[in-house]
N, C-alpha and C positions, 0 to 999 in steps of 0.2 A: 531539324537536323538534315533534311534532304533538300533544302534550298528550292522549294517548289514555287512556281508562279501560277496564276490563274490563266484562263483562256484569253487569247487576244480578242478585243472587241469585235463583234460581228462574226465570230466563228463559233462553230458547234451550236448554231442557233436551233436547229431542229431537235437535237438531243436535249439541250437545256429547256426548250419549250415542252418537250415530252415529260421531262422531270418535274418542271413547275406544275404542269397539269396534274400529274400524279399526286404531288404534295397537296395541292388545293382540293383534290377530290376526296371528300369524307364519306362518300356513299359506301354502303356495305359491299358493293362489287369491286371496290378498289382495295387491294391488299395493302397492309401497312409496310410491306418490304418491296424495294425496287432494286434490281440487280443490273449493274453495268458491267459487261464482259468484254474483254478485248485482249489481243495478243500483246506481248511486250512492245512498248514504244508507241502504242496507239493513242495514248493521251488520257488514260483512265484517271490517273491521279490529278492531272491538270483540271479535268472536269470536276472532280471531287473538291478540289481547292476552290474553284469558282463557285460551286454550290455553297460551300462554307462561307465565302465572302458575301454572297448575295443574302444569305439568311442570318448573317451575324447581326444585322438589324432586322426588324420584323418585316417579312415579305408576305403579304396577304395575312392569313391567320396564323402562320407558322414562323418560328424563329429557331436559330441553331441552338440546340441544347447541349450537344457534346460531339466531339469528333476524335477518331483515332486513326492515324496513318501508319500502317504496319510497314516494317522494313527489315529485310534480311541483314542489313548492315549492323544493326545494334541489337545486342542481346535482349534489352528490355522491350524493343519494338517487334521482336519476332517470337515473343513468349505469350501464348494464349492466356496465361494466368493474369497478365497485366491489363488486358483489353477491357473487359466488362467492368472491373473495379474502377478503372480510370474513367470510363464513360459515366458510371453511376455517380462518382465523385463530382465530375464536372456538371452533370445534370442537376445534382442536388444543390449546387451553388447558384444555379439560375432559377431552380424551382425549389424554394426553401421548404415547402410542404413535404418534399421527399426526404428531407433530413430526419424528420421524426420517425419515418418508417425504417430508414437505414440504421438508425441507432439501435433498433430492436433486433436487428439481424445478429444471429449468434456468430461469434468470432470464427468458429470452425467452418462456417460457410465460405469464408475467404479461401480456405484450403481445398475447396472442392470446385475446380473449374468446370467440371461436368454439369454443375447446376448453377453456375454464376448468373446466367441469364434469368432464370426463374427467381433465384433468391435475392439478387442484388439489383435487378433492373425491372423486369416485367411484373414480378410479384408486388414489390413496393409501389410501382406506378399504378397498378390496378386498384390499390387501396386508396389512392388520393385522386385518381383521374376524374371522378365524378364532380369533385369540388373545384377543379382547375379550369379557369377561363383561358389560360395560355395553352398553346399547342406547340409541340417541340419536334424538331428534326434532328436525327442522329446520323452522322456520316461515318462509315467504317470503310477505309480504303485499303486495297491490296491485301485482302484476307488470305490470298494464296501464299503470301510471304511469311505466314506464321509457321513455326516448326510443328512437326508431328501431327499434321492434319488438323491443326488448331483452327484454321479458318472454317473448314467444313464443320467442325464440332460446334463452333459458335453459331454458324448459320443454321444448322439443324436445330439447335436449342431455340433460336429465334422463331423459326418456322413452326415449331411445335407449340410455342407459347403465345403467339400473337393473336390468336383467335379472340375476338371480342375487344381487342385493345382500341381505345379511343384517345385521340389527342396526341398520338405518338407515331411518327413515321421514321423508317430506318432505310437509309440509302447505303448499299454495299457495292463495292467494286472488287473485281478480281480477274485474273486470267481465267480462261475456260478450263480450269482444273476439272478432271473427270468427276470426282465426287461432288464438288460444288455444283457443277453444271447439271448433274443428274438430279440432285435434290431440288434445285431451282426450277428446272423445266417441269418437274413433277408437281411442285407445290405452288408455283406462281403462274399467273396468266401471261400471255404474250404481251399484254399492255404494260406490264411492269418488268419486262426484260428488254434491255438494250444491248445488242451485239454490235460492237464497234466495227467488227470485220464485215458486217453487212452494209455499212454505210457506202453509198454509191461512190465509185472512184472519182467521178467528176466533182462531187460535193467535197470529198476529202481533199482533192487537189486545190479547190478554191480556198478551203480553210487554211491549208498549208501555205498557199501563196499569200494570203492575207497576213499570216503569221510572219513570213519572211519579209514582206513589204514593211510590216510594222517595225521589225528589228533592223532592217537594212534599207530603209526608205531613202537614206541620203545617197544611195547608189543609183537611184532612179532619176531620170530616165536612161542615163547613159548605159547602165548595165542591166536594164530590165530583162532583155532576152536571156542573159545568163542566169538571172534570178529565176525566171520562169523555168529554165532548163533544170536548175537545182530543185525546184518544186516538183517537177516531173520525176526527177531522180529519187526523190524521197519515197515515192510509191506508197503514199498513205501513212508513212511512219513519221510521227511528229518528233520522235527521239532523233531520227536522222537529221531533220531540219534544225533542231535545237543544238545538236552537236556541231553541225556545219557552221551555224551562226556564231557559236562561241569560238570556233577555230578562225573564222574570218575576222571577227572583231578584235581578237587578241585578249590578253589577260585583263579582266575588269579591275583587278587590284593594282594594275600598273599605273604609275604616276603620269606616264606619257601615253596618250591614246594613239592607236594605230591610224595612220593617214588613210584617206579613201583609196588612193592608188595602191597602197600595200594591201588593203582589204580586197580590192578587185583582183589583184594577183593571186591572193589566197583562194578567192572564189573560182577563178579559172583553173587553178590546180586541182580543184575538187571535181570538176565536171567530167563525167565519164565520156569515153569514146562512144560515138553513136552506135557502133556495132557490138558494144559489150552488153550482153543480156545478163541482168542481175536478178536473183531471186530475193524474196523478202528475207530469207534466212542468211543470205551471204552479203548483201551489199552494205549493210551497216558494219559488218566486219571489215570490208574493204576500206570503208571510211576510217575506221579505227586504225587499220594498218598504215594507211597513208600518213595519218597524223603522227603515229608512233615512229615511223621511219624518219620523219623530219626531226622529231625530238631527239632520237638517238644519235642522229647525225650531228646535231648541234650541241648536245650536252654530254657527250662522252661515251657513246656506244654501250658497251657491256655494263659499265657502272650505272648508267642511267637505267638500263633494263633491270638491274638489280633493284633499284628504287621502285620501279613499276611492279616488278614481281612481288616485292615485299608488301606493297599496298594490296595486291590481289590475295596474298597469303594470310595476312593478319586476320585474326578471328573477330576483331572489332576495330573500328577506326581509331587510329593513334595520332598523337601530336607529332609535329615535325621533329622536335628534340628526341622523342622516343624512337621515331622512325630512323633518325640518324644514328642513334645508339645501336639499334638492332641490326643495322647493316654494316656497322663498323667492326672489322675483324680485330681480335686481340693483338695489341701492339701497334695498330694503325691510329692515326690522329682523327678525331671526330671532326667532320666538316658539315656542320648543320647548314651553313650558308649555301653550300653547293646543293644540298638536298632541297633546300627551299627553291633554288633556281629551277631544278628539275620539275618540282611540283608546279611551279608557275608556268612552265612550258607545257604542262599537261592540262592546262585550264579548260580545254574543250571537253575532257572526260572526268576531271576531278574538281573539287572545290574544297575550301577550308572553312570550317565553322567552329568557333570556340577553340581555334588553333588545331583542330583535328582534321585529318584528310579523309574526305568521302569521295566515292564515285557517284556520278550523277545517276547512272542507270545500271541495273543488273546485267543488261546486255553486254556491257564492257567486260564484266567478269566472265560471262558465258563465252565471249570471243577469245579470251586470252589463252594462249597455248598451254595445255596441261603439263607438258614436259618442263616448261619454264617454271610453272608453279611448283612442280615436284622438286626440282633442283633447289629452288629457293626455300622450300619447306625444310629441307635438310639443314641449310645454313641458318634458318631461323630457329630451328631446334637447338643447334649448337650454341647460338647466341643467347637464347633464353637460359640455358643451363650455365653458361659462363656468367651471365648477369646475376643469377642467383648465388653462385659460388662467391662472387665478389660482394654482394649486397646484403644477404640474409645474415641475421644475428639474433641472439636471445633478446627477448623483451623489446621488440621492434618499436613499440609505441609508448614505452616508459609508463606502463600501467601502474597506478599508484598503490593499489591494495588488492590482495586476493579476496578480501571480504566482499568486494563489489562485483555486481554483474557488469558486463560491458555497457549495458544500457544506462547504468548509473554513473559511469565515468564522464565527468564534465569535459566537453570538447574532444571526445575521443574520435569522432568522425573526421574532424578537422585534422587531427594528428595522423589518422590513417591515410587521409588524402595527401598530406605532406610527405609521409614516408613511403607510401605505396601507390600514389597516384602518378606513377611514372613508368619507366621501362621495367623497373623491378616488379611493380604490381602486375604489369602485363605478363612478364615471364612467369611469375608465381601462378597466375591464373591459367595460362595456356601452354606451359611447357609440355605437359603430358599429351594434350590433344595434338600438338605438333609432332611429338615423338612417335606416337602410335600410327601416324600416317607414313612413316619412313620405313625403308628397307633396313633391317637390323645389320649392324656390323660390330666388330670388336671394339672400335673406338667409342661407339655409342654405349656399349655395355660398360666400358671402363668409366666413362663420364658419369653414367648413371650410378655405378657402384660408389664412386667418390661422393656423389650427391647424397646417396643413402647414408653414407658413413658420417658425413660432416654437417649436412645442412637440412636433412629431411624434417627434423622436429621443428625447426624454425619456419620451414615451408608450411607445415600444418598450422602453426601459430598465425602466420600471415594470412592464410586462407580463411581462418576463423575470424580474424580481425576485419577482413574484407567482406564478411558475411557470405562466404562461398563454401560453407561446410558440406552442403550436398554435392557440389561439384568436386570437392576434395575426395569424398568417398567414391563417387562414380569414377573419377579419374583413376584412382588406384585400382579399382576393379578392372577397368579397361587396360591399364598398364600390365596387370597380371596376365590377362588374356594374351596381350601382345608378346610378353616375355615367353609364355608357354608355347605359343604358335611359332615363335622364332628360335626355339630351343636354346634359350639363354642359359648361362652357367647356373647350376643348381644353387650355388651360394647366393647369387643375385636374386633368384626367384624366392629363396627363403628369406632374404633380407627384406624384400618388398612385402612378403606375407606378414612379417613381423610388424612392419609399418601399418599394413592394412588392419591388423588386429588392434593396434593402438588407435588408429583413426576411427575404426568402428566403435570402439568403447568410448571415444570422445565425441565425435561429430554426431553420432546417433543418439546421444543422451543429453540430459540436462546440464552436464558438466560444461558443455560447449557455450553455455550462456555467460561464462566467465573464463576468458582466455587463460589466466594464470593456472586454472585447474586442468589445463592440458598436462601440466607438469605435476602440480600438487595432488591431483586426484587420479586422472587417467593413467599417467605414466607410473605413478606410485603403485597403482593397483596392478599394472602390467608387470612390474618388477616381482610382484608376489605370485603371479600365476602364469607368466609366459617366460620360460627360461631364456629364450633368445633376446628378450628385451634388456637383459642385464648388460648388453654391450654399451648402453648409455648410462649405466649406474654410476660410474666414476665421475661423470660430469654433472650428476644430480644426486649427490650424496645426502643432501639435507631435506629431501622431500619426506613427507610422513611415511613411516614404515608400516606397511599393511602385512598382517600375518594371517594367512588363510589356512585353517585346519579342516581338511575334509570338504572344502568348498572352493569353487572357482568362479571368476567373473565370465568365463567362457563356457560354451556348451549349453547356455540357457536361452532365454527368450531374447530375440533381437528386436522384434517389431510386433506391435499389436494394433489391429484394426477393429474398432467398435462398429458393429453392424446394427445393433438395436434389437434384432430378432435372431432366433436360433439359426445357426449356419449348418446346413445339412451336407454340403459338399464343397470341396475345393480342388483345384488343379493348377499346375504351373503351365505357362506357355513354353514352347519348345526351347526358346533361348533363355528362359528363367527370368526375364525382365518383368513379366506380368504374371498375375494369377487371376483365376476366375472363381467365383463363388456362387452357390445356389442357396437360397434362404427360405425359411418358413413363410416369409412375407410374399412369396411368389416372384421375387426378383432374381435376375442373374446380373452379377456385377463383375467388372474387370478393374483390377487394382494395380498400381505400381508396386512391384515387389520390393523396391528399395526404400521408397518414402512412405508407403502405405496410403498414398493418395488414391481416391477413387477416380478412375478414368472414365468409365462408362457404367450406366445403370440401364439394364434392358428389361422392359416390362412387356408382358404379353401373357404369361402363364396366369391362371386364375386360382392356383393353389400352390402349396409348398413344392419347392424344387429340390429333388432328392439327389440328383446326379448332374455333373457337368464335366466337359472335357474339351480341350483344345485340339484342333486339327494339327497335323505334323508341321505345316508351314505357318501356323499361328494366325491364319487369316479368318478362321471360322471357330465358332463355339457351338457345341451341342448340349442340350439340356433335357432332362426327363423330370416329369412332375406328377403330383397327385391328381392333376386335372386330366390324366390319362394320355397326354400328348408328349411327343418328342419334337423339339423345336431347334431349328438351325438359325444361328445369328452371325452377322458380319462383325468380326472382332475389331475392325477398324472404326466403323461408324455406328455400331450398335443396332443396326437395323435388323428386324426379324426377316429372314429370307424364306423360311419354309416351316410349315407345320405338318408333321407326320402323324396321321390318325390311324388307329388300328387296334391299339390295346383297349381292353374293356375295363381295366382296373388301373390302379396307381402304377406309374412307371418308377421303379426303384433304381435302375442303373442304365447308363448309356456310355458308349465308348466308340471312338473313331478307329478305323483300320489304319495301319501305319502309312498308307498312301493317301489317306483322306478321302477315298472314293466311296467308302461304305461306313454305315453306322449300325451298331448292334444295340438292342435294348432288351431289358428284362423287366418283368412286371408281376404284380400281384395276381394277374390273371393266369399265371403258371406258364406263360409262353415266353419264348425268345423270338424277337423279330429282327431281321436284317433289312436295312434300307439303302437305297441308292442316294448318296449324299448330294448328287447333282440334280436329280429329278424329284427326289422325295418318294419315289415308288418303292413299295415293299417288294423285296427280292425273294425272301423266304421266311416261313414261319416254322419254328421248331417247337414241337409239342412233345413232352416227355416227363417233365417235372410234375410232381403230385401236390406241390404247394408253391407258395410265392417264390419267384426268382429275385433274390436280393442283389445279386452282383453278376455282371458279365464283362468280358474283355476278349479282344482279339489276340491271337498269338502274334509275335512280331512280324512273321512273314505273311500274315493274313489268311492262312489256310485253315486255321482252327479257331474255335470259340470255346472259352471256358465259362462255366456258369456255376453259381452257388445257390443252393436252396436248403430246405430243411434236411439236415443230416447227410446231404450228398453234394459232391462236386462232380460235374459232368464235363467232358470234352467232346465237342461236336465238329463234324466236318462242315466248314463254312460254305462249301459249294452245294452239298446235297442235304445238309441238316442231319445226316446220320450220326448216331451216337458212337463215339470211338472208345471212350473210357469212362468208367464210373468209380469214384473214390468215396468211401463212406466215412463220415465223421462219427465219433462215438456218441455224441449227444449235442443237442442244441442246433439251431439253424445256422447255416453258413452265411455270414453277413458280408463277406468281402473275399474276392479272389483276384489274382493278377499273375501275369507271366513276368519272368526276368527278361531283360532286353535281348538276350541271346536265345530265349525260349527254352532253355535247358531245365529250368526249375519253375515250380509253381508255388505260390504262397497263398494261404487262406486264413481267415479269421472267423471264429465262431464262439459259442458259449463255452466250448471246451478249451479254447486257447487259440494260439496261432500254430500253423503247421506248414512245413516245407515238403513238397512232393516232387517226385519224378513224373513228369507228364507223359512219358513214353510207357513206363511200366506201371504207373499208378501207385508205386510204393511210397509210403510216408518216410521221408528222410530224416526229419527232425520235428520235434514237438516243443513249442514254446508256450509254457503254461503258467507264467508267474502272475498274470493278471488275475485279480480276484473276481472280476465281473466279466460279462460278455465283451469280446473284442468286436468292435463295430467296424473297424477299418484296418487294412494292412496294405503295405506297399513295399517294393524292393528297389534298392538303389540301382543306378544305371550299370554299375560294374558288378552287380550281383553279390556284393560282399555283405550288405547290411539289409535288415528288414526293420521297418517301423510299424508299430501297431498303436491303435487308439482304443481307449476303454473309458471307464468311469473316471473322469477328471485327469487322467494321466496319459502321457505318450511315452512309449518305450522303444529303444533302439536295441537290436539284437545282431549278433554275429550269425550270418546266414550259413556258415560252415559248421560252427561248433554248437550253435543254438544258445550260446551264453548271452545273458542280458548285459549289455554294455553301458547303458545309460537310461535313467528315468527322468523325464522332463515334467516337472510339476508347475502348475500355474492356473490351468482351467478350473473353473468352479462348478462345472456341470459336465455331462457326458460329452466325450469327444466323438463326433460323428464321422469325421473324415481326416485322413492323413495322407501325405504324399511327399516324396523327395523332389528336390529341384533337379533339373537335368544333369548338373555337374556333381550332385550328391552332397553339396556343402550345406544345404539348408533343408529344413522340413517345414511344411505348412500344415496347420491343423485348424479345423473348423469345429465349433462346439455349440451345444445347446445354450451356453452362457452368452451367446450373441457376439462372440469375438472370433476373429481369425488371428492366429499367432504364427509368427515366423521364428523358427528355432535354429540355432547353430548345431549342425549335425556332425561337425568334426569331433571325433572321439578324442584324439590326442592323448596326452598323459592325464589319466583320471586322478583326482585327488585320492590320497590314501583313505580308506574307510575308517570311520570313527565309531565309537560305541554310542548306542542310544536306542531307545525304543523305536520300533517300526510301526507303531500305531498310536492312537490317542492315549495320552498319559492321563488316567482317570483320577489318580490319587497320589499325593506326596506327603511326607512327614519328616520332621527332624528327629534325630536322636537327642536325648536330654542334654548332652554336652555340645550339641550343635555342630559336631565334626562330621556327621554323616547325614545323608538323605536317603530315604527309602521311597521307591515308586512302584506303582502298579499300573499295568497298561492293558489295552484290549488285545495286545499281542500275546496275552496269557502268561506273561512273565512278570517277575518281581525283581527289581534291581536295587542294590545298595551302592551309593556313590560317595566319593570324598567331596564334602561340601566346599572345600577350598579349591581343589584343582579340577573337579569334575570327573576324575578318573573312576572307572567302574571297579568296585571292590568285590562284588558278588552278584551272581545272577541265579535266581531260583526258578526251576521248572517243575511243573506238576499240575497246575490248573489246566483243565481242558477247555476253558472258556475265558472270556474277558475278566480281568481282575479289576474290581470296582473300588476297593478300599484297602488301605494298608496303614499300619501303625507300629511304632517301636514300643517295646517294653521300656520301663524307666531306666533299667540298667543296660539297655542296648543289646542284650544278649539274644533277644527273640524279636521276631516280627510276626504280626498277625495279619491275615489277608482274608477278604471276602470276595466272592466271585459270582458271575452270572449263573454258574452251574449249581448254585444254592448251597455251597459248602463254605465253611470257615476253616482256615488252616493256620498252623503255627510252625514257624521255621527257625532253625538255629542260624544266627547271623555269622557265626564263625565258620561253619562248614557248608551252609546252604542247604542242609538236609531238612526234610520235612519231619517235624516232631509229632504233630497231631493233625487229624482231619476230623472235623465235627459235622455230622449230618443232622438234620432236624428241620431246617427251613424248607418250605415247599416252593419258594420263589427265589428270584435273584437276591443275593445278599448285597445290599447297597452300601452298608457302613459297618465298620468294626472299630473297637477301641479297647485299650488296656486301662485299668486304673493305675494310680501311681505305685501301688503295692505290687502290681504285676501278677496278682493271684487269680484274677478273673478276666473274662472277656465279655464285652457286650456287642451284640450285633442287631442290625435292623434290616428288614427284608421287604420285598414286594409282596410277601404273604401277609402283610399288615401287622406282623408281630415284632416285639423286641425280646431278645433272649439273652440270658446270662449263662456263661459257661465257666467251668473250672479250667483254669489255664494250664494246670499240671496234668489232669486226668482226661480233659476233653469232655467231661460229663456235663450235660445240660442241667443247670441249677434252677432256673426260673424261666417262665414264659409270660410276658406281659402283653395282654390283648386290650385294645381300647381304641386304637386308631382304626379308621374305616377305609383308609387307602394305603398305598405304599409308604413304608417308613424309609425315608431317604437318608437320615443322618441320626447318629447316636453318639453320646459322649458320657464319660464318668466325671463326677466332681472329683477334685484332688484328694479328698478324704475317702473316696470310694463308696460313700453312703448314698449318693443320689446318681440318677441317670437322667439325661435330657434326651428327648427325641423330637424330630420334626418330620412332618408327613405331607403327602399330597392332599390330605384332608384339611389343609390350611392351618393346622394347630401345632403348638409347641407344648409338649407334656413333660412334667417332672415326675419321676418314679422313685420309690424307695428301693434301693438296690439290695436290701436284705429281704424284705417281705414281698416285693414286687408290686406293692400297692401304688396307685396313682395319687400323687400328692397335689399336683396343680395341672391345670390346663390353661394355656394362654392363647386367647383368640385376638386377632387383630390383622393378621395378614389376609389379603384378599385372594391370594393364589397359593400354589404349592409352596410349602416350606422345604427348601432344598438342603439347608445346612444349619447345624446348631453347635454351640460350644459353651462350656462353663468358663467363667473367670477363675483364676487360680484360687481365690478365697472362697469360691462357691457361692458368692452372694448374687451374682448376675449370670444371665445367659444372653448370648447373642444369637440372632437367627438371620438367615438370608433367604429371600423368597423370589418366586417368579413374578411377584408384583413390583420388582425392581428396587425394593427397599431392604435396608438392614435395620433390624430392631434390637434394642437392648431392654431386657426384662429384669425385674426384681424377683428373685427366686422365692423369697419369703411371702410376698404379697401377690405375686403374679402380675403386678402392675407394669405397664409399658413405660419405661423411663425415657426412651429416646427412639424416635423414628428418623432414620438417616436416609435422605434422598440424594441421589447424585449419579447413580448408575443409569445407563440408558438401555439396559437389557436385564434379563434374569440374573439374580445374584446366586451363583452356583455354590459358593463356598465362603465361609467366615471363620475367623479365629481371634481369640483374645491374646494380647501381650501378657507376659507373666505377671506384670504389676497391675493388670486390669485397666490401665489408663488408655489403652489404644485398642482399636479393632482393625483387623485387616480383612479385606474382602476381595473376591474375584468374580468377574461377571462375563456374561455373554457379549458385552461391549468391548471385550479384549483387554480391559483395564484391571490392574491390581491397585487398590486404594487403601490408604491408612487413614483412619478417622479418630478423632478424640471421642472416647467412649462416653464422656460426660456431656459434652456440648454438641456432639455430632458434627463438629467442624472437620472439613477435609484437610488433612495435614500433608498428604503426599499422594501423587499419582505416579504409578509405574507403568509406562507405556512401552510395549515391545512385542507382546504376543500378537500373532496375526490371525488368531482364531479365539474362540471362547476360552475363558479361564475356568477350569473345572475344579481345581483344588489349590488351596493355599495353606501355609503353615508359617509360624514365626518362631525363631529360635528362642531358647529360654532367656538369654541375655538381651533379646530384642534387637541384636545387631544385624540379623539376616532374616529375610523373608524368602520362602521358596514357593514357586507356583508351577502349575502344569496345565497342558492344553491339548486340544485336538491337533494343534500345529506340530505335535510330536516333539516338543521341546520341554525341558525342565529349566526354569530360570531361577537363579539365586540372586536376590536383590540386596542392596544396601538398605537395611531397615532403619537406619538413623534418620530421624526427622530433621536434625540440624546438620545434615551432611554438607550443605553449602557453606556452613560456618566452620566446619572442622578443619584440622590441619591439612595442608596441601599434599595431595598424593605425589608420588615420584614423578619425575619429568617424563619418563616413559611408562605409559599406562598399559599394563598387560593383564592377563587373567589373574596373576597373583596379587593384584591390588587388594583382594579380599583380606589377605593377612595384614596389610597395612591399615585397612579400615578397622580391623579387630584391635590392632595395637593402639589405634588413635581414637577409638570410639569413646564418646563421653566428653571429648574436648570441644566445648562450645564457647570458648572465651574470645574468639576472634570477632572483630567488628564486621557488620554486614558489608560486603564489597559493593563498590559502585560500578555497575556495568556500563560505564560511559567511556570517555576518551582513554582512561587508563587501561582499557582492554587491549590497546595496541601499544602499550609502553614496554618497559623493560621485561626481560624474560622471567624474572622472579614473580612479578605481579601478574604477568600474562599467564604463567603456569597456574597460579592460584585462582585467577578469575575464570579460566577456561577449564578448571578441573572437573566441572560437571557439565556434560554435554550429551546430546542424543541426536539421532538422525530423524529428520522430519519426514512426512509422507512423500516428499519429492526426492529424498535421498541425500539432502544436505545435512552434514553434521554441523550443529550450532550449539553455542553455550546455552544453558537453560534460560538465562535472563537476557538474551540478546538474539532476537530472531533476525537481526540485520547482518550479523557476522557469520559468514560462511567459512567454516574451517576446512571442509573437504566435502567432496561428493563421492558416494559409492553406489554401485548398481544394486537393483533389488535383490539379486542373488546373494549379496553380501550383507545388506542392511537387515535382511530378514532374520539373521542370527548374528547380530553385531554386539560384541561385548562392549559395555560402556562403563563409566565410573559408577553408575547407579545399578548396573546389572553386570557384576564382574565375573559371572560364571554362567555359561549356557551349555546344557547337555543335550545333544541332538545327534542322531545318526546322520543328519545332513551337514554336520560340521558347524563351525562358527568362525567369525572374523574378529580380529582385534587390531587396533591402530595405535601406533606410537608417534606422538607429535614432537617435532623440534620447534618449541614455541618462539625461538629466535628467527624462524624462517617462514612465518606466515603473516598475514595482514600487510602492514606497510613495509615489512622487511621480506616480503615473499621472494624477491629476486635473489636473496641469499641461498635459495634452494639450488641455484646454478653454481657448480663448483668445477669450472673448466680445468682440465689437466693440461700439462705442458704438451704442446703440439695439437691440442684440439682447436677447432676453428670457431671463432665467434663472429 
């Protein structure tokens, strides 16, 4: 795409000879990397092209394996992420043995450019090199033209990994970029570095003369003196010579070639006056100016300059039709032919390839006046916005079905190219980058507001179709920054924020894999949780209706990075674009805060890294480790710059001063050390703490240091080390301390909770103590309004003024070690022992209304006999009664002082019995919630309680190994049955009240006489703890669940095992019989609730929805409902019908009251088995029937039970975790729940019907 030629014969001979000699030298003293360095225009790329041509056929022992020519002009050629994968792909086509190694590379390696060289190139090559006879040369040209220091990053990876490489040589070229030059001069010998600026002037002159003679030989001998003068004028710059030759020869695409006389005239016009002294920086510019002056004079002055300015302004090369459209003002006629004439006249500096216009050399862009580019940038911005207003509309590419991912749509890329491979596609991709370069004005604000109102959703659609979703998200973030900086109208800022909310929920999630789900999923969800999104509601009336009760898709997890090992510390860069982490595996890593991609991994520490921090300018990172060192790193290239030794024990905390000149560290050696960040010298040692110093930080002005240790917070003078203030915590070590940005308040976290202090007086201003466990980390937002804290698995946000907890962020599965706000306060990052870094939405906004539910693990649930109510017991020490249809809380009973482990209804529903960890059994009145009786006798936790059908007695089983029978009216203990040798986990009465069954940690199931207390039977067979037992209604069978993962059915009379049911993948915590004895329901640590045929052991139904172990299940007397509970703090009520897929169709709109419909229709099994084939996308009536039973998969896609290929909708994790479905029509949780109503006429092939444009709306 850059129209390169190789070297003219007999030029560059010395350089080429040096390169060939290096390639041929396989001795250990010859490094595998050769670097050609030179200023712009010195011919680096031409040399690289020649080397590629020479080695394209075998030259000596080597041949060309792959090449990559970087270029700023094209996005794909300036992106580091494309270089090594392309090289590896090309090399594997020539060296087939490499293909087998690349196939084994994990796909996620492609997303980690920081390790591309090792994972995709050098690593695989080392595996096959010993068996390869062929030797390969790789050429990487113009590495300095890669964005974001990408060339340096690649070169550094290569230099770190080439040791011991055989049979592979790598030639790289670049300008003498400082980072690249430093690493090459340090790592390479002078024999493998070629500096083109060091070439003798006479040699360069000779080569340029030969080049000119080769191209303009027909002007010799008559014009030889002038040609020699031109060669002198080039002053060693081949780009000058090449540009001059193109100018002299005329347009190569012209049908009429320029005559020699005309060429000689052009030559003479270029020759400088003898007294004009030109510098290397200026004379190429003078050449360009001379040519442009001529073009403007001949082609229309200002109009022609507009063409040139636009070529300079565009973010990527465009075709002439696109260029013509972009420069045409509204109301003007398009004149593509004239644009083509201007481009032809610019042939000395530009060329066309695949009908796109390119510049030959970046020096032309560097030369062009910046004010001209600025002026045209404004016009280009307006043009892009106009093009979008005219061209964007709904369903741009006629997507056939919302069931399909974009990758599954045949011919989609051709359609995208047809619809968006033009000026509209350019405008869609680059209107924001152009806009944010401009000075704001009211006209721009007006145009932007109009775009936001009418076209912005279609812009997001187009960006997704063009596979630019990351750019879409980044562009909106940049747009918001620009609007804020330019004090845009508040309404416009809010409108863009609403779009940003939608874009974040779409482009950053799985929904973006299917463009229709911009509307059917992301927009539909925004309608439920973002009030401002309702501005679009009239135009999209037929999207699914999402109903969120006590839950939102905002304010939760935005991004997650899997680190593999425990993350001990995290910190944001000053601009919020990156974050740094320190891990148990001794690494320090830098990440992209938007995409989650790892940018750098820094190795050097030899033990866990406990603390990290960015310098104020973002150029440096400091880290502290268990290896007793403090280390300083270059945040751009990842190099370790300094090791600060002095601590004699683990370093727990490090922090930069605000000016970046100093570093403070705290250690297990009880000292605080302050270091010079430039020299690494220790400036001061502060001794005063009597135990480990867990946390240190500078005050914002750098004058003070705060430290946290056991029971005490200290403030020290940073100059003298003198103690200024001491604040005592009530108990537990202070794990984290930090100042607010203005230094007026101090926040701390400890075993006692989080506290806010006045650092001047030492007074405690607020105490934040909702965390159950030790607070490991605290931070305060930049505006001082919020505090974030991390503890066991949870992150909490607090109001720093009132001390009120505003939000709890759940998701981590182990201790949260570190939390911090982003600089703008919009995000929080947390690092955890679970090996993840998570980015959270810190915006509080309108919080969902709280809903009723237990606040801890729900240990036990049971139905009332009529199935209308559910009782539950929780580790939050409460008992609740719920409406089994609506999920409404009817009663809450308080009295237990510890966790409630078991609950049961009496048969008439008037009483509830409960057992607790506090060793008591209690009876409650369900009408009033009053405690009627409290029974003492057990000496250990009461794990299980039950009523007989008569309600006259109670049985209990305990950790004290006994089973006890109580009088339900008087509370008197009637019997104690001893026989088990371990905890009794479960007990139950037979329906006639004459027998009791018990299950124990001693692996046995026992049957007892409920009158005499004698043991009737002992059933052995389980190989681990028996966790749950139950009688069949007729008393003939017993079912048991065990830690051996099995469910067993036993004959009560004989003790014989009738059935062993295998299917669960974890402990079976709970079992129950259906009233007719034909089915068994079980709940397991594998999170599943299952229904089994009690006779055959066949699995009849799996109910998947809990996100943690299932501790308790019960089945209603009529068998229509199953209730389950879990440590996920939810109670779920399921459709218990086995033939639910055959029953009558639920209503069109599925909501939580579907349970009543199921009750009305239960037992109707006469419908034929539906065919989940093409009819799934037919008429609404059959569609409704066939999609009546659906659930969300682990990726968030809602799909019909019998069709994994049909995606009805996508929901984020915060909503799917408590999603009401046809098979789980009621969820009771204090975290809320979500339900969905589908319009079956507007999904699948009819998805476009979701768009309902109103009069006056723009399509």
